[in-house]
N, C-alpha and C positions, 0 to 999 in steps of 0.2 A: 383784248378780246376774251370773253368768258370761256370757261372750259366747255367741253362737250362731253356728254354722257351717252354712251352707246345704249340703245334700247335693249330690253330683255332678250329679244330674239330678232335677228335680221338675217333671215335665211331664205327668203322667197320673194317672188314677184307676183303681183296680181293686177290684171288689166294693163300690163306693161309698166307698172310703177313699182317702186321698191316698197315692200310690205314689212311691217314690224309689229311685234306684240308689245303694247304699252299698257300697263295696268289691265291685263287680260282682255284688251280690245285690239283688233286689227286696225292699224293706222297706215295709210298709204302716203308716202312722201312724193309729192307731185310737183313738177316744174310748171310754170305758167303756160308754157307751150303745150304740154300734154294734159293740162287740167280738164278741158272740155271733153277730150277724147276718153279719159279715164272715168269722168263722171257719167258720160253716156254709156260706157260699158257697164258701170255699176247699175245704172237705171235699167238697162236691158237685162241684167242678171237678177232683177227682182228688188232692188233697193228703191222702193216705191215712195218713200217719204224723206224729204230733207227736214230734219228735226231742228237744226240750228246752223247758222252761218255767222261768224264773227271774225275779228282780227286781233292781232297782238302787235304792239310796237316794241321791239327789243332794243331800241336805241341805247338805253342806259341800264339794261338788265344786267345785274352783277352775277347772277347765278349761272350754273351750267345748264345748257339747253340739251334736252333729250332728242337726239336725232342721229341717224346713221352717219358714219364718216364720209360716205359718198355724197351727202347732201350739203350743198353750199349754203351757208346761212345768209340770210338777207335781213334787212331791218324789219320788214313787215312779214307777217305770216297770216294767211287766211286759213281759218279753221272751220271745217264743215263736218257735221254729224249726219249720217244717213242711217236709215233702218229698213230692213227687209221684214215685213210683217208676216210673211209665210214661214220663213226660217227663224224668225226672232233674232236675227243677227244684226249687230250694229257695226258700222264702218266709219272710220274717221279719215278725212282727207286733210293734209297739211301742205299748203302751197306757199313757197318762199317767193315773196314779191319784192323786187328791188325798189329802193327809195328814189332812185333817179328816174324810174318809169313805173309808177304805182298803178298798173293797169292789169286786170285779169278778165278773162271771158265771163260773161254772165251765164248763170245756170237757169235763168228764167224760162227758157224754152223746154227744159227738162222738168223743172219743179216750179210752176208759177208762184207758189207760196213763198218763194225766196225774194220776191220783189222788194218788200219793205226791209228785209234783212240786209240786202245788198245796198239799199239806199242809206241805211243806218251806218254801215261800214264806210260808205263814201262820205257821209256827213261828219262822222267822228274821226276817221283816220285819213281821209283823202284818197282812198283807193278807189279807182274808177272800175266799173264793170262794163266792158265793151258789149254793144248790142243790147243793153238794158233799155226797156221801153220808156223809162222816166228817171234818168240819173239826176235827180234834184234833191235838195236838202229835205229832210223829213223831221228832224228834231230841232235844229237851230233855225233862226230867221234867215230868209233868203239872202239878206245883205250881210250876213255874218262873215267875218274874215278869219280864215284859219280852220283848223280841225282840232277840237278840244281834247281828244284822247291821244294825240301825238305827244310823245314825251318831251318834245321841245316847244310845246305850246306855252306861251307866256302866261303865268298865273298872275292875275291882278284884279283890280276892282271892276266888277261888272255892275253897272247901275241897275237896280231893281226897277222894273217897269210895272206899275199897277194900272189896270184898266178900271174904268168907272163901273161900279156894281150895277147890274141890270135891274135889280129890284131892291127897294129899301128894306132894311132889316128891322 
């Protein structure tokens, strides 16, 4: 197991989650169970835009992970970036998602703009978002098997498929 590096400051809680300063930004370390509750509290506190939502697969990550010692590391981590346009504050959420049950609540009801971001994370990493209105593939063909950004996804030959040109050149 890789080392753990303690964040710059781990001295407070915010919205019921452990808060740390990482690279001059507040980051909340949230469990899957408290994810929706913390996100709702942030939304109610003025974080009116979800800027980004992605994931990381730490399966074979050799380096140290920056997280408080109280946070149990999991294979997957959902990473969310929020912004409060009134105060100009940014807030990060980092959610540890277990490999044996890669499911997290959807934030669609709070920020509808995250619909395609959650679908992309599902498509590439296989993390499902419960209560999402359309949890289907967005980048890969519907019949694709596997999730290409998982570290254990087999790398091999993928036949290139060309479609006939619609107009002569």
